[in-house]
Backbone as a printed PyTorch tensor [residue, N CA C, xyz], in Angstrom:
tensor([[[-54.2800,   6.4440,  28.1700],
         [-53.3740,   7.2370,  28.4790],
         [-52.1190,   7.3420,  27.3670]],

        [[-51.5020,   6.5340,  27.2840],
         [-50.4420,   6.3790,  26.9650],
         [-49.9890,   4.8330,  26.1720]],

        [[-48.8810,   4.5030,  25.5230],
         [-48.5410,   3.3220,  24.8740],
         [-46.9710,   3.1670,  25.7930]],

        [[-47.2600,   3.5460,  26.8130],
         [-45.6560,   3.4980,  27.8410],
         [-45.3120,   1.7590,  28.3820]],

        [[-44.6390,   1.2790,  27.4610],
         [-44.6750,  -0.7680,  27.3760],
         [-44.8340,  -0.3030,  29.6470]],

        [[-43.9900,   0.0400,  30.5080],
         [-44.3920,  -0.0350,  31.3240],
         [-45.7810,   0.2040,  31.9540]],

        [[-46.3460,   1.2210,  31.1480],
         [-47.9820,   1.3150,  31.8730],
         [-48.7980,   0.3220,  31.5260]],

        [[-49.1140,  -1.4060,  31.8120],
         [-49.7070,  -2.1350,  31.9730],
         [-51.0160,  -2.0610,  32.8170]],

        [[-50.9240,  -1.4710,  33.7440],
         [-52.3690,  -1.5640,  34.3970],
         [-53.6780,  -0.1820,  33.7090]],

        [[-55.0280,  -1.3870,  33.6320],
         [-55.9400,  -0.0880,  33.0680],
         [-56.6810,   1.2200,  34.0060]],

        [[-57.1110,   1.6560,  33.5510],
         [-57.0750,   2.5650,  34.5230],
         [-57.8780,   2.2150,  35.9010]],

        [[-58.9550,   1.1880,  35.6810],
         [-59.5810,   0.4460,  37.1430],
         [-58.2270,   0.2730,  38.5230]],

        [[-57.0070,   0.2360,  37.6450],
         [-56.0740,  -0.4450,  39.2110],
         [-54.5360,   0.5860,  38.5720]],

        [[-55.4670,   2.2080,  38.1870],
         [-54.1280,   3.1000,  38.1680],
         [-53.2930,   3.3940,  39.9500]],

        [[-54.3350,   3.0160,  40.8280],
         [-53.2170,   2.9530,  42.4500],
         [-52.2890,   2.1130,  42.2410]],

        [[-52.1340,   1.3330,  41.3210],
         [-51.2230,   0.5250,  41.3960],
         [-50.2610,   0.7430,  40.5610]],

        [[-50.0230,   1.5610,  40.2740],
         [-48.7000,   2.5700,  39.2570],
         [-48.8940,   4.2930,  40.0310]],

        [[-47.2270,   5.0280,  39.3410],
         [-46.7700,   5.8870,  40.0620],
         [-46.4600,   6.7330,  38.2850]],

        [[-46.9190,   7.8070,  38.7090],
         [-46.9950,   8.5130,  37.7960],
         [-45.7600,   9.4620,  37.4410]],

        [[-44.9480,   9.1990,  36.2100],
         [-44.1770,   9.7170,  35.9070],
         [-44.4360,  10.6360,  34.6790]],

        [[-44.3300,  12.0300,  34.8650],
         [-44.5610,  13.0000,  34.2160],
         [-45.8720,  12.6230,  33.4760]],

        [[-46.2700,  12.7260,  32.2160],
         [-47.3800,  12.0550,  31.5590],
         [-47.9430,  10.4420,  31.9140]],

        [[-46.8390,   9.5750,  31.8030],
         [-46.7970,   8.1930,  31.8990],
         [-47.1560,   7.7880,  33.4680]],

        [[-48.1320,   6.5760,  33.5430],
         [-48.3730,   6.2840,  34.4970],
         [-47.4030,   4.5310,  34.6730]],

        [[-46.6420,   4.6800,  35.7330],
         [-45.7030,   3.2360,  35.5740],
         [-46.1370,   2.3530,  36.6600]],

        [[-46.5370,   0.7760,  36.0930],
         [-46.8830,  -0.1710,  37.1760],
         [-45.5590,   0.0720,  38.6730]],

        [[-45.7710,   0.7150,  39.6770],
         [-45.2470,   0.1320,  41.0850],
         [-43.9800,  -1.0200,  41.1510]],

        [[-44.1200,  -2.2320,  40.7500],
         [-43.6340,  -3.8780,  40.7290],
         [-42.7620,  -3.2900,  40.1590]],

        [[-43.2530,  -3.0240,  38.8540],
         [-42.1780,  -2.7110,  37.3390],
         [-40.7210,  -1.9490,  37.8470]],

        [[-41.4660,  -0.6320,  38.2050],
         [-40.7650,   0.4330,  38.9050],
         [-39.4660,  -0.0610,  39.5800]],

        [[-39.4500,  -1.2970,  40.3650],
         [-38.7450,  -1.5750,  41.3270],
         [-38.1650,  -2.3510,  40.5360]],

        [[-38.6440,  -3.5340,  39.7490],
         [-38.1310,  -4.4970,  39.4750],
         [-36.9490,  -4.0440,  38.2640]],

        [[-37.4140,  -3.6080,  37.5740],
         [-36.7700,  -3.5720,  35.9280],
         [-35.5450,  -2.5440,  36.3820]],

        [[-35.2030,  -1.3150,  37.0550],
         [-34.1570,  -0.5600,  37.2400],
         [-32.6130,  -1.8360,  38.0690]],

        [[-33.2980,  -2.2590,  39.1110],
         [-32.5590,  -3.3710,  39.7650],
         [-32.1980,  -4.2210,  39.0710]],

        [[-33.1900,  -4.6700,  38.4820],
         [-32.2900,  -6.4440,  37.5080],
         [-31.0850,  -5.3280,  36.5570]],

        [[-31.7680,  -4.1800,  36.0330],
         [-30.4960,  -4.4210,  35.2340],
         [-29.3340,  -3.5860,  35.8620]],

        [[-28.9500,  -3.1560,  36.8380],
         [-28.1920,  -2.9990,  37.6040],
         [-27.5330,  -3.9620,  38.1920]],

        [[-27.8200,  -5.0090,  38.8410],
         [-27.3760,  -6.1490,  39.4610],
         [-26.9140,  -7.0680,  38.1890]],

        [[-27.1830,  -7.1860,  37.0990],
         [-26.8870,  -7.4990,  35.6970],
         [-25.6610,  -6.6130,  35.2300]],

        [[-25.7280,  -5.8590,  35.3830],
         [-24.1760,  -4.7580,  34.4620],
         [-23.3880,  -5.1370,  35.9540]],

        [[-23.4770,  -4.8900,  37.0560],
         [-22.8840,  -4.8400,  37.7350],
         [-21.8750,  -6.0940,  37.9110]],

        [[-22.8830,  -7.1950,  37.6580],
         [-22.1210,  -9.1450,  37.5400],
         [-21.0960,  -8.7080,  36.0760]],

        [[-21.6350,  -8.3350,  35.0920],
         [-20.7930,  -8.6590,  33.9500],
         [-19.5490,  -7.5290,  34.2980]],

        [[-19.6700,  -6.3090,  34.9400],
         [-18.6730,  -5.0170,  34.9980],
         [-17.3680,  -5.8850,  36.1100]],

        [[-18.1660,  -6.7780,  37.2180],
         [-17.2140,  -7.2530,  38.2080],
         [-17.0690,  -9.2380,  37.7680]],

        [[-17.0640,  -9.6200,  37.2200],
         [-16.7790, -10.5490,  36.3790],
         [-17.1900, -11.5940,  37.0580]],

        [[-18.5210, -11.6440,  37.9440],
         [-19.1380, -12.4150,  38.7630],
         [-19.1300, -13.7810,  38.4060]],

        [[-18.7020, -14.7350,  39.8680],
         [-18.4180, -15.7840,  39.6610],
         [-20.0070, -16.9640,  38.8500]],

        [[-19.5790, -18.0890,  38.7100],
         [-20.6210, -18.6980,  38.3000],
         [-21.5050, -19.2980,  39.4600]],

        [[-22.3070, -20.1020,  38.7050],
         [-23.7050, -20.4580,  39.7230],
         [-22.8990, -21.0590,  40.8880]],

        [[-23.5230, -20.8280,  41.9050],
         [-23.0660, -21.5480,  43.5810],
         [-24.5260, -23.0030,  43.5920]],

        [[-23.6640, -23.4840,  44.1790],
         [-25.2000, -24.9210,  44.8750],
         [-26.0050, -24.4260,  45.5090]],

        [[-26.9590, -24.5000,  44.9710],
         [-28.0080, -23.3380,  45.5300],
         [-28.7000, -22.8020,  45.6450]],

        [[-27.9800, -21.9830,  44.6880],
         [-28.1110, -20.4760,  44.8840],
         [-29.8050, -20.6440,  44.1500]],

        [[-30.0880, -21.1700,  43.8030],
         [-31.6310, -21.6860,  43.3150],
         [-32.5550, -21.0000,  44.1870]],

        [[-32.3200, -21.0530,  45.3080],
         [-32.8210, -20.9710,  46.6720],
         [-32.7330, -19.9360,  46.8490]],

        [[-32.3260, -19.1650,  46.8850],
         [-32.1740, -17.5340,  47.3890],
         [-32.5870, -16.7230,  46.0950]],

        [[-32.3530, -17.4060,  44.9920],
         [-33.1270, -16.5540,  43.5200],
         [-34.7440, -16.3610,  43.9980]],

        [[-34.6610, -18.3150,  44.4450],
         [-36.6150, -18.3020,  44.8680],
         [-37.6090, -17.2300,  45.6450]],

        [[-36.6500, -16.9290,  46.8080],
         [-36.3240, -16.1880,  47.8820],
         [-36.8210, -15.1560,  47.6230]],

        [[-35.8760, -14.0280,  46.7690],
         [-36.1020, -12.8250,  46.3720],
         [-36.9760, -12.7780,  45.1230]],

        [[-37.7880, -13.8420,  44.7680],
         [-39.4290, -13.3510,  44.0400],
         [-40.4680, -13.5840,  44.3310]],

        [[-40.2020, -14.9330,  45.7810],
         [-41.5900, -15.2940,  46.2800],
         [-42.5340, -13.7940,  46.7730]],

        [[-41.8870, -12.4870,  47.4900],
         [-42.6220, -11.5940,  48.1160],
         [-43.6260, -11.1160,  46.8340]],

        [[-42.6020, -10.7070,  45.5060],
         [-43.4850,  -9.7680,  44.7440],
         [-44.4870, -11.0440,  43.9510]],

        [[-44.4250, -12.0500,  43.8420],
         [-45.4670, -13.3990,  43.4620],
         [-46.2610, -13.3730,  44.3950]],

        [[-46.2000, -13.3500,  45.8300],
         [-46.9010, -13.5030,  46.8360],
         [-48.0890, -12.2630,  46.5990]],

        [[-47.6560, -10.8160,  46.7520],
         [-48.1380,  -9.7480,  46.5140],
         [-48.9720,  -9.8010,  45.5010]],

        [[-48.5080, -10.0150,  44.1690],
         [-49.2170, -10.1510,  43.2930],
         [-50.2850, -10.8360,  43.2980]],

        [[-50.5970, -12.3100,  43.8010],
         [-51.3180, -12.9420,  44.0340],
         [-52.7700, -12.2560,  44.5900]],

        [[-52.0370, -12.0350,  46.0560],
         [-53.0080, -11.1990,  46.9480],
         [-53.5390, -10.1340,  45.9900]],

        [[-53.0690,  -9.4380,  45.1560],
         [-53.3750,  -7.6740,  44.5940],
         [-54.5130,  -8.7260,  44.0400]],

        [[-54.4240,  -9.7500,  42.8440],
         [-55.6240, -10.3230,  42.1560],
         [-56.6230, -10.8640,  42.7230]],

        [[-56.0890, -11.2960,  44.0420],
         [-57.5110, -12.0980,  44.5220],
         [-58.0790, -10.6890,  45.5340]],

        [[-57.7610,  -9.8990,  45.6830],
         [-58.2350,  -8.4350,  46.7010],
         [-57.5520,  -7.1810,  46.2610]],

        [[-58.1620,  -7.1950,  45.0610],
         [-57.8150,  -5.7660,  44.3330],
         [-57.3720,  -4.3800,  44.8580]],

        [[-58.0170,  -4.1080,  46.1690],
         [-57.7110,  -3.1160,  46.8790],
         [-56.7260,  -2.7130,  47.7620]],

        [[-55.8480,  -3.9610,  47.8180],
         [-55.2360,  -4.0060,  48.8510],
         [-53.7120,  -3.7680,  48.5170]],

        [[-52.8750,  -3.4640,  49.6230],
         [-51.0820,  -3.5070,  48.8200],
         [-51.0900,  -1.8040,  49.0100]],

        [[-49.9230,  -1.3470,  49.0930],
         [-49.0980,  -0.1910,  48.6880],
         [-48.4980,  -0.2190,  47.5680]],

        [[-48.1710,   0.9340,  46.9030],
         [-47.4770,   0.8440,  45.9670],
         [-45.7820,   1.1090,  46.5750]],

        [[-45.5800,   1.7010,  47.7700],
         [-44.1900,   0.9370,  48.7610],
         [-43.9860,  -0.0650,  48.7160]],

        [[-44.7380,  -0.5820,  49.1260],
         [-44.5560,  -2.5730,  49.3830],
         [-43.9000,  -3.1410,  47.7570]],

        [[-45.1030,  -2.7750,  47.1720],
         [-45.0100,  -2.8570,  45.5050],
         [-43.8610,  -2.7790,  44.6760]],

        [[-43.0440,  -1.5960,  44.8860],
         [-41.7170,  -0.9850,  44.7200],
         [-40.6890,  -1.6890,  45.1800]],

        [[-40.7010,  -2.0210,  46.6720],
         [-39.6440,  -3.0630,  47.5010],
         [-39.7960,  -4.3460,  47.1580]],

        [[-40.9250,  -5.0700,  46.6990],
         [-40.9120,  -6.1590,  46.2980],
         [-40.7640,  -6.5570,  45.2140]],

        [[-40.7610,  -5.4480,  44.3870],
         [-40.1970,  -5.4730,  43.2630],
         [-38.3120,  -5.0220,  43.0450]],

        [[-38.2810,  -4.4880,  43.4200],
         [-36.9360,  -4.7250,  43.6600],
         [-36.3250,  -5.4390,  44.2900]],

        [[-36.7220,  -6.5030,  45.3500],
         [-36.2900,  -7.6970,  45.4530],
         [-36.4490,  -8.8350,  44.4190]],

        [[-37.8180,  -8.8030,  43.7490],
         [-37.4000,  -9.5540,  42.7710],
         [-36.4410,  -9.4410,  41.7640]],

        [[-36.7550,  -8.2280,  41.1780],
         [-35.0960,  -7.1720,  40.4100],
         [-33.9920,  -8.0710,  40.7740]],

        [[-33.5590,  -8.0250,  42.1090],
         [-31.8050,  -9.1860,  42.2110],
         [-32.0290, -10.1080,  41.8940]],

        [[-32.9210, -10.3800,  42.3610],
         [-32.8270, -12.6520,  41.6210],
         [-33.2900, -12.3840,  40.1820]],

        [[-33.8820, -11.8030,  39.4420],
         [-33.7670, -12.0690,  38.3390],
         [-32.4230, -11.4730,  37.9640]],

        [[-31.6040, -10.6620,  38.1760],
         [-30.7380, -10.0090,  37.6510],
         [-29.3730, -10.8670,  37.4590]],

        [[-29.5330, -11.8740,  38.9490],
         [-28.5300, -13.0030,  39.1270],
         [-29.2590, -14.0680,  37.9200]],

        [[-30.3020, -14.1190,  38.1030],
         [-30.5910, -15.6380,  37.1010],
         [-30.2960, -15.4040,  35.6370]],

        [[-30.7310, -14.2460,  35.3020],
         [-30.2650, -13.3740,  33.8990],
         [-28.3340, -13.1800,  33.3340]],

        [[-28.1820, -12.8770,  34.1630],
         [-26.7050, -12.9610,  34.1820],
         [-26.2180, -14.1100,  34.3610]],

        [[-26.6090, -15.0140,  34.8540],
         [-26.1830, -16.6370,  34.5230],
         [-26.3800, -17.0820,  33.3970]],

        [[-27.4680, -16.7390,  32.7000],
         [-28.2680, -17.1880,  31.3290],
         [-27.5990, -16.6130,  30.6450]],

        [[-27.3200, -15.6330,  30.4730],
         [-26.4680, -14.8530,  29.4250],
         [-25.0500, -15.5380,  29.7190]],

        [[-24.1790, -14.8060,  30.7000],
         [-22.8000, -14.9920,  30.8120],
         [-22.1620, -16.1150,  31.3480]],

        [[-22.8810, -17.4570,  31.6170],
         [-22.6500, -18.6980,  32.1550],
         [-22.9340, -19.8570,  31.3430]],

        [[-24.3640, -19.7480,  31.3340],
         [-24.3920, -21.1960,  30.7790],
         [-26.5430, -20.4630,  30.6410]],

        [[-26.9170, -20.9890,  29.7800],
         [-28.2500, -20.9450,  29.0240],
         [-29.1870, -21.7700,  30.6200]],

        [[-30.0050, -20.8060,  30.8850],
         [-31.1110, -21.7310,  31.5750],
         [-30.5060, -22.2980,  32.7110]],

        [[-30.1430, -21.4770,  32.8830],
         [-29.3590, -22.1330,  34.7940],
         [-30.6700, -22.5310,  36.2330]],

        [[-30.1310, -22.9910,  36.9140],
         [-31.2850, -23.5200,  37.7230],
         [-32.1650, -22.5130,  38.5180]],

        [[-31.3840, -21.6380,  39.0570],
         [-31.7730, -20.3800,  39.7090],
         [-32.8050, -20.2430,  38.5060]],

        [[-32.7280, -19.8200,  36.9460],
         [-34.0260, -18.4870,  36.2270],
         [-35.1510, -19.9860,  36.0600]],

        [[-34.6680, -21.3780,  35.8090],
         [-35.7050, -22.4430,  35.6590],
         [-36.7650, -22.6640,  36.9730]],

        [[-36.1960, -22.4180,  37.9510],
         [-36.8250, -22.4890,  39.1450],
         [-37.9000, -21.2840,  39.3010]],

        [[-37.2500, -20.1180,  39.3110],
         [-38.2750, -18.9790,  39.0490],
         [-39.2970, -18.9580,  38.0530]],

        [[-38.6750, -19.1470,  37.1460],
         [-40.0990, -19.4560,  35.7800],
         [-41.3290, -20.5710,  36.1330]],

        [[-40.8970, -21.5290,  36.8190],
         [-41.5210, -22.7600,  37.3510],
         [-42.4560, -22.3680,  37.8000]],

        [[-42.2430, -22.0500,  39.4330],
         [-42.6980, -21.2320,  40.4020],
         [-43.8610, -20.4490,  40.1080]],

        [[-43.3900, -19.3240,  39.3540],
         [-44.2590, -18.0820,  38.8420],
         [-44.9960, -18.5750,  37.9360]],

        [[-44.8920, -19.6650,  36.8710],
         [-46.2470, -20.2500,  36.3380],
         [-47.0620, -21.2430,  37.1290]],

        [[-46.0950, -22.0560,  37.6530],
         [-47.0470, -22.7310,  38.7630],
         [-48.3580, -21.7960,  40.0650]],

        [[-47.5980, -21.3950,  39.8490],
         [-48.7450, -19.7280,  41.0350],
         [-49.3930, -19.2540,  40.5500]],

        [[-48.8640, -18.4420,  39.2990],
         [-49.7260, -17.0700,  38.4790],
         [-50.8530, -17.3070,  37.6310]],

        [[-50.6440, -18.4270,  37.4440],
         [-51.7430, -19.2670,  36.3830],
         [-52.8320, -19.7170,  36.7010]],

        [[-52.7620, -20.6020,  38.1100],
         [-54.2430, -20.5800,  38.3610],
         [-54.7690, -19.2250,  38.9930]],

        [[-53.6820, -18.9150,  40.1820],
         [-54.4920, -17.6880,  40.5580],
         [-55.3800, -16.5860,  39.3590]],

        [[-54.6870, -16.3940,  38.1070],
         [-54.8140, -15.4430,  37.1520],
         [-55.8320, -15.9810,  36.6390]],

        [[-56.2840, -17.2190,  36.5260],
         [-57.6770, -17.9230,  35.9800],
         [-58.8980, -17.6290,  36.8600]],

        [[-58.0190, -18.2670,  38.0400],
         [-59.5430, -17.9090,  39.3640],
         [-59.8790, -16.3470,  39.2610]],

        [[-59.1340, -15.5470,  39.3180],
         [-59.4570, -14.7620,  39.7550],
         [-60.1180, -13.2930,  38.8340]],

        [[-59.7270, -13.7070,  37.0620],
         [-60.4600, -13.4000,  35.7510],
         [-61.6710, -14.4700,  36.0030]],

        [[-61.9550, -15.3660,  36.4890],
         [-63.1470, -16.4360,  36.0530],
         [-64.7380, -15.4090,  37.3100]],

        [[-64.3390, -15.0960,  38.6250],
         [-64.6110, -14.9590,  39.6080],
         [-64.9550, -13.1040,  39.1070]],

        [[-64.0530, -12.0860,  38.1710],
         [-64.7180, -10.7850,  37.4980],
         [-65.8010, -11.3330,  36.7590]],

        [[-65.7260, -12.6030,  36.1770],
         [-66.2520, -12.7830,  35.0700],
         [-67.9970, -12.7640,  35.7960]],

        [[-67.4720, -13.3680,  36.9430],
         [-69.2840, -14.0290,  37.7590],
         [-69.9880, -12.5700,  38.3720]],

        [[-68.8630, -11.3270,  38.5290],
         [-69.5530, -10.1280,  39.2310],
         [-70.1000,  -9.6980,  38.7110]],

        [[-71.5890,  -8.7560,  39.2950],
         [-72.1680,  -8.0770,  37.9680],
         [-71.5500,  -6.6950,  37.4690]],

        [[-71.7050,  -6.2430,  36.3690],
         [-71.6130,  -5.1800,  36.4450],
         [-71.8350,  -3.8980,  36.4360]],

        [[-71.2130,  -3.0430,  36.1870],
         [-71.5180,  -1.6770,  36.7500],
         [-72.8100,  -1.1410,  36.1580]],

        [[-73.3010,  -0.5050,  36.6930],
         [-74.7870,   0.4040,  35.9490],
         [-74.4560,   0.9100,  35.3830]],

        [[-75.9430,   0.5890,  34.4360],
         [-75.8810,   1.3970,  32.9010],
         [-75.6750,   2.7540,  33.4150]],

        [[-75.3310,   3.7040,  32.9910],
         [-75.8510,   5.1680,  33.1570],
         [-76.2050,   6.1480,  32.0490]],

        [[-76.9100,   4.8690,  31.1250],
         [-77.1500,   5.5620,  29.8220],
         [-76.6250,   6.7960,  29.5140]],

        [[-77.3630,   7.1150,  28.0190],
         [-76.4280,   8.6590,  27.6840],
         [-76.5000,   8.1920,  25.9350]]])
């Protein structure tokens, strides 16, 4: 349909998108990126404090609902709602916005950002590989000739 960069779902997953004019936008991304940008800008404007001890736990806690929902969506494609994806995306945006601020304004690669990245990769890569392998083993759609 379009090359819009937040429209990364194929037509078979358009149920996971929100239509904005002619474009389809990932529901989770629609929650994540605006909130992340607002949180980042607010912290810059307010000269937010530097990283606090144990802050990585909060950042990780804000990531986990979106990560869990993404995993469920990969393993059970028909599950979930766009409202839930938008909500978990907004939580993710809060956590990533703080991590991004610390990364840019305080010091590179703060603990919160490293924990978010590490847990995301440790969970998402095996789930993605399993889901991709499982799709290969499923029978394809019947030929409709033509």
